[in-house]
N, C-alpha and C positions, 0 to 999 in steps of 0.2 A: 504493499499499499504506499509505503514512504517512497519507494522508487517511482511509482505512478505519479505521486503528488509532485515530486521533484521535476519529473518530465513535463508535466502540466505547466508549471511555473517557468521552466526553461523556454517554452514554446510562446509564452506571453509576449516577450520582447519583440520578436519578428512579427508577431500578429498586430502588436501596437504600431510598429513602423509601417507595415503594409496598409493598415486602416488609415493612418495619417496621411501617407502618400497617396492613397486612392482618392482621398478627400482634397488633396492639394493644400494641405494646411502646413505652415512651417511651424518649427518648434517654438519659436518665438510667439506666434499667435496661440499655440495651444498652451503655453505657459501663462499668457495673459488670461486666457479663458478659465484655466483650472487652478492657478495660484501655485502650481508646481514649478520650481526653477527649471531653466533650460538644461542645465547640467545634470539634473536628476532624470529628467525626461530621456535625455540622451543616453545615460547609462542604463536606464530601464529597458530602452530599445535594444541596446547592444548586449543585454545580459549581464552587465557588470553590476547592476542593481537588483536585488530580490524583489519581486512584485509583492505588494501588500494590499489589504483591503483598503487601507487609508489612502493609497495611490490609485488603485483601480476605480473606486467609487467616483471620484470627480472625473476620470477619464472616461468612465462609461456615460456619465451626464454629458460631458462635452462633446462626445461623438454620437450621442443620442442613440446608443445601442445598449441591449441588455448585458448585465454583467457576465452572464454565462457565455456570450459571444466573445468577450475579451479573453476568457479562460479556456475557450475551445470546447464548450459543452456540445453534445450532439444537438443539431437543429430540431426545432419543433415542427417544421413544415408550414409555419404560419407566415405568409408573405406580406401581411398587412403592416402599414405604418401606423403606429398608435400615437396620434397626436393628442397632447394634453392641453386642452384650451383653459385659459384663466379669464375669470370675469371680475371686473371691478367697476363700481359706479355705472352699471348699465353697458360697458364696453367690454366685449368678448375678443380675446386675442388668441390666435391660433398660429404657432410657429411653424413655418413651412420649410426651414432650412434644417437639414440633418447633420451638417458638418459645423464645426466651430470655425472661427475666422472673423475677419473684419466686416464681411458683407452678410447681413442677415435678411431674411424674407418673412413676412407675416400677413395674414389676413386678418382684418378687423372688422367687427360688426358692432355698430352703434344702434342700440335698440330704439323703437319708436318712442316719441315723447321725451327723449333725452336732449333737451335744449338748455345749454349752459352758457353762462356769460364767458367771453374769451379771458383766458389767463395765459397769455404768451410766456414761453420759457425759452432759454438758450441752453445749448450744450454742443460739445464737439461732434462734427460728423456732417454727412450729407444724406439727404432722404428724398425718395421718389415715391410719389402716390399715384395709383390708378383706381378710379371709381368704377365698381363692378354694377352697383344698383344704388339708387337713391341720390340725394343731393348732399354733397359735403361742403361745409363752410370752412375755408382756409384763411386764417389771418397771418400775414407776413409783415411784420413791422407795422407801417401805417396803412398798408393795403388790405382790402377784404375781397375775397373771392368766393364764388360758388361753383364747384365743380359738379358736373352731372355724368350720367353713364357714359363710359368710354373716354373721359377726359383725364389727362395726367398733369401732374406738377412736379417739379424738382427744385429743391432749395438747400441752401447752406444752412445747417441747424444752429450755427452761431448767431443768425438772425432770429430775433424774437418771433415765435411762431406758436399757432395753436390751431386745432381742428375740431370740428364738432358737427352735429346735426344741422342742416340749413333750415329744416322745417320739422313738423311733428312726426315725420315718417322716419323709419329706420334707413340706414345706409350701410353698404358693405364696400370695402375697398381694400386693395394691396399695398403693402408698404415694403420697400426696399431701403435698408439702412446701412450705410457705411461709415463706420467709426473713423476711418482714416481719410474720409472726404472723397470717396469713389463717386464719380458722377455718371448719370445716365442722360442721354441728349433728347429729351423731350421736355417741353415747357408749356405751362398754361398761363394765359395772360387774362386781365379782366376784360369784359366786353366794352366796346366804346359805345357812345350814343348812336352810332351808325350801324351798330350790330356786327361789326368786324373787329377781330383781334388784331393787335399790331404784329407786325412781322418779327420774327425772332432776331433778337440782337438790337431791337429798336429801343 
């Protein structure tokens, strides 16, 4: 039994490296996500550091895989991705990104009747929004937008920003957020009195 256990732990390092490389995540990005130092992660992947539950639990959460996958337990045959939504003040957030890293994707659902006063905030990063259904109010600095089905916006999150329901109905939208300022090249502008949006770069 001891030999089997040692064999399982020996195989953890290569499995962790393969999982990280498959998801194209650097050791530095994984370190930032898990709080485990780059040197410890490197030693763990090379087999110089013995795997422990204290190390494997944050790695399993970061890679969004079951712990038994990290240690090579037999597959269950269940191909489904188990998304765990969170709900706070009428807003449901579903993470869509399965790997750690600077760029993260989410689906957000704002329930009907959730009309709040804007409370703009700032933080590092860059965000891209795409409305699936409903009307989304987006406040950027001194400007106030309403995005409808199929419209998108992108902005530097260092600019004071806030989003919420534009009316009493619910709204669903996608969000891509890059902590390091990754940009996506679609923009939404407020409609002019003539009913046309200004050209990009105006």
